[in-house]
N, C-alpha and C positions, 0 to 999 in steps of 0.2 A: 229282458231277452238278450239284449247285447251282452250283459255281465254273464249270463249263462253260457253264451258261445265264447265269450274270451276265456272263462276258465276251463271249458272243455279244450280249446286250442291249446292252452298252458299244458294241460295235463298230457295232450298227444306230445308235444315237444319234449316233456320231460321223460315220457315213456321212451321215444325215440333215442336220445342221449344216453338213458340208462341201458338200453339194449345194446348202442354201439360200444359203451364201455364194458359191458360184461363180454362181448365177443373178442375184444382185444387184450392183448396181455396187460398186466397192471403197469409195469415199467413203460411199455410202449405208448399206452394210453396217456399216461403222464407226461411222456415226453411231446407227445402231439399236442396236447392242451397247454403245455408251456410255449411251444412253438406259435400256437395259434394267439396265446396272449403276447407274446413279443412281438409278432406280426402287426397285431392291432395297436399297442402301444407305440410302436414305429411310425405308422400311419396316421395316428393322431397328432394334432398341432400341440406343439409344446406351450405350455400357459406358464406365464410369469408367476413367481412366487408371490405372495400376498403379503409376506413379511418385509419390513423396512430395515434397510441396513442403517443402523444407526450412526455408523463413523460416517457414511457417505452424505446422510443428512447433515451432521454435525459440520462437515466441511463445506456444504452450500451456506449453512445459516451462520455460522461461527466465524465469519470473515470480519476484519479489523473495519469497524464502523458501518457493517452492513454493506461493504463495496461488493459489486458484481464483476466489475472490469480487473483486469490484469494490473498488476503494480506498475508496470511500464506506461500503462495507459492513464492511471491516477496521476503520474508524474508529468503528465502532459505529452508523452511521446516525444519522437524527435531526438534530436542531437543531445539535448540537455538531459533527457532521461537516460540515453546511453551512457552520458558521463557518470551520472548519479549511480546507476547500476553497473557500472564497470564493464560495459559491454566491449569497450576498447580499452585494455588496460593501460596502454601507454600513454593515451591523452588523459585518462582518470589520474594516473599516478602523476603525471607531468603537473596537472592543474592542482593537485594536492600538495606537491613538493613546492611549487612556487607559492602557495600561500603559507606553508610552514616557512619558506625562507623569509619572506615578508615579516612574519611573526617574529621569527627568531631576530632579525635586524633591529626591529623596533623593542623588543621586550628583553631579550637576553643581551644584546651588544649596546643597549641604550642609545640607539640612533634616533633621530628625530625625522620628521617628514620633511622638512626644509632641508636637512643635511643629506638625506637621500636623493632628493630631487637634485640638489646642487651638485653632488658627486656625479650623477647620471649626465646632467648638462656638460659638466667639465669632460667627461669622458667622452662624450658625443663631439664636442668642439675639438678635443685634440685628434680624434679619429679623422674628422673632416679636414683639420689643419694638414696632418700628414698626407692625407689622400691627395689634396690639392696641390701640394707642393712636390711630391714626388711621382704623381701619376703622369705629369707632363714632361718628366724626363724620361720615364720608362715607355710610355705609350704616344706621347706627345699629345694629350688631351687632359685638362685640368678641370673639366666640368664635373661637378659632383652633384648626384641626384638630391631632388629636394624632398625634406621629410615633411610629409603633411598628414595630419590627421582628418579623417573625413567628417564634416560636420553632421551628417547623419547619425554617427556614432553618439554624440554628445546628446542630439535629440531623442534618440531611442531610449537612451540610459535615463534621460530626465523625465520622458513620458512613463516609462517603467515604473521608475520610482514614485512619480506623482500618483499613478493608478493604484499602486498597492498601500500608500498612504491614505489616500481617500477610501479605499475599501476597509482598511482598518480602522479609521475614524467613523465611518459609516456603521461597522459591525458594533464599536462602543456605542454609539448613538441609539441604535435599534435595541442593545440589551438595556440600555438605561431608561427608555421608553416604553418596553413591551409589557411592564409590570407583571415580571416573572422572576420572583425571589431568588429561585434556584440559579438561573442564569446570572443574575446580578451578584450575588455572593460568588459563583466561581470565576466570574470576571475580575472581581476586586481581590480574589485570593492569588489569581494569576498575575496581576499587576504588581502586587505585594511581593510575590516570589520573584519577579524581575527586579524590584527595587532591592531586594536582598541580595541577589546574584551580583548586581551592578555595585554593591558596595563591597563585595568579595574581589571583583576584578574589575579593570578599566575596560572601556568600550570597545577597544581593538582585541582585547581577549575574548570578550564575549561573542564579537563577531567570529574570531578563528574558531570558537569551541561550536558554535553554530555551523559554521562552514565545515568542520570535521563531522559534526554529526549527520549533515545532510549528504557527505560523501562515504559515510560508512554504514549507518543505520540501515537505508534502504536496502543495500545489497545483503546484509546480515539478516535482515527480515525476510527476504526473497528466498534465502537459503533455508532458514528455520521458521517458516511460515506457521506451520500449525502447532509448534511448540509455543510460539510467541503468542498467537491467537488465544490458545487455552489458559495461558497465563494472565494475560490482559483481561479476558473474560472473567476469570475467578477473582481479579482485583475489583474489576467493576461490579461483581457480585457483591463483595463484601463493602465495597463504598455505598451501593445501594441500600444495603440493609443498615449501615450507619446514619443514611440520610433519611430513611424512613422513620428510624427510631428519633432522630432529631426533629423531624417533621411533626411526628404526633406528639412529642413532649414539648416542643417548645415554639416552633413555627407555626403550628395549628392554632395556638393560643393568641397568637398576635393578631390584634383586630385590623380588618382590612377596610378601608375607605371606600363608600358608595361610589360608584362611578356617576356622573354627571349626566343625565339625560336631557337631549337637545328638545 
């Protein structure tokens, strides 16, 4: 009964719409219908497209090492991150210039650490001698301000270095004891690469190269982040494929010892 009444109502509505369309001119009826449809489409809420933007998804996923924070936050924030990312160009250039000057003195000019320290101390003593002898004649006061380095500076440096050394040693111990052959091989290769680099350069040059990389690579990565991420993930994909071939061909055939049950 309900189906019959529904079909009858639908027929009545169709007849009314056909009658209105016959009474109106063709062009005018088309304009009215288009206006009605435009009004209905404007009143309806806009729905989001169901398609995914591949570029935006890749931007969110393909971040270096899966990071979610900004590069400034990853570097620890604060003044150190500002220096590494060249937020203040004067301070960053001054720090890099000072490190370059020290490296040039020791490497190109063949100065030694004891020689540099002796020259600095002699220069300081000469300045204080001239100050103490001539300031009394000019100003009537021969008091020279004392130069003292705060004890907290050495304590903070020692604590920071000790924390990083302990963290590095703990990382090596974790890699050695976790029974993960992949991580163990990567750590051995990294130490071997460091030994090769040490045979090419002395310790000071290695430190200077690391210092320059720390002050140039982050700001370059921040500027060309998308290109670098795409390149790194392509390289990681190739390395992963090669490791899977090595794992399936060689590493999987190595017998693994059974874990002792307590």
